[in-house]
C-alpha positions, -999 to 999 in steps of 0.1 A, spaced: 226 -90 412 254 -71 396 246 -39 412 242 -59 445 277 -73 441 292 -38 430 273 -21 462 292 -45 486 328 -40 475 323 -1 476 304 -5 514 337 -36 519 362 -15 510 348 18 526 349 2 557 384 -11 552 397 24 541 383 38 571 401 17 596 430 4 580 437 32 554 446 28 515 484 17 520 471 -10 541 442 -21 526 444 -47 496 425 -54 466 424 -92 478 411 -86 509 384 -62 496 373 -89 475 371 -119 502 355 -98 528 330 -82 500 323 -119 495 329 -113 456 361 -128 432 387 -105 421 380 -110 388 344 -95 394 365 -64 416 380 -58 382 352 -63 363 334 -31 382 367 -16 388 396 -15 363 413 3 375 419 -16 404 428 -8 441 425 33 434 390 31 411 377 9 440 388 32 467 371 65 451 340 48 449 346 40 486 355 80 492 326 92 474 304 64 494 316 75 525 316 111 523 279 108 510 270 83 543 288 113 563 270 146 545 237 126 553 251 124 591 255 165 588 230 169 575 206 154 597 225 165 629 224 204 617 189 200 607 180 188 641 181 221 659 171 253 640 203 272 660 234 268 638 252 268 674 231 240 688 230 221 656 267 218 654 276 212 691 248 186 688 266 170 653 302 173 677 283 147 701 270 129 673 305 115 659 322 111 695 292 88 702 298 68 675 333 67 672 332 54 708 302 29 694 329 17 672 358 11 696 375 41 682 385 26 645 353 43 623 365 79 623 367 103 593 362 85 562 385 104 539 416 114 566 432 82 564 434 77 523 439 121 524 471 117 545 486 88 521 481 108 491 493 144 505 508 160 475 495 143 449 471 152 422 455 117 420 421 104 422 424 96 457 432 132 466 404 151 446 377 125 460 389 134 495 391 172 491 359 170 470 341 154 498 353 180 523 342 206 498 309 194 501 305 190 543 319 228 543 289 234 517 265 219 541 274 237 570 281 269 552 241 268 540 228 262 578 252 293 587 233 313 556 203 306 566 209 319 602 211 354 586 251 352 585 270 367 557 283 349 533 321 356 541 311 344 573 294 316 564 320 306 546 350 309 567 328 294 595 324 264 577 357 257 571 370 261 610 344 238 618 348 211 593 382 212 602 377 218 640 356 185 640 382 169 615 413 171 639 392 166 670 382 132 653 414 121 651 428 137 686 395 114 699 405 83 681 440 87 693 432 92 733 402 69 732 383 95 744 348 117 733 363 149 753 383 162 721 350 164 699 326 174 728 351 201 738 354 213 701 316 212 698 310 235 728 337 259 719 328 256 680 289 266 691 301 302 712 321 310 679 292 306 660 269 321 688 293 349 684 290 357 651 250 349 653 245 380 676 268 401 655 244 394 627 213 406 644 200 437 639 203 461 667 169 458 683 170 420 683 202 415 705 203 405 737 
């Protein structure tokens, strides 16, 4: 029962952070929407709003990592996988009414310039997502340095495109970035092939 209450608090906080940011989310609102008492929130998270936010960001990071891994694994070719991933993000963002974007962007931007636990959780999330992309590229035969730099480029581009899609209320920024990233990855793939296997 206690685990269920804690999970409700974390999931609710994650959704609220995603939609309205850290500053715009109050601990009383989290408790109310999670159907939990304020006392139970502080029982599970004695550090208050910041510790709830860190748990929520970690939860959202795992959820997004699962989505990213599923999209990457669905396509053997990494270029097609990146394009498919961008398309899936575009579709889900549209279905949410353009309000459920990247789970760490709002909190990350609101805590820039600090070394707060929230900023650390956001940085860890981005690192984990990059690692998933890097691993996919490594399995396709790309050298480690290229795979690492491409992974950083891909996550950075998807993050920016998702914000642009939210602002413009259009899937096109994500779909365009997906197509261009696929072309970029394809270029690296062709360069990495032995001469006898190149087109």
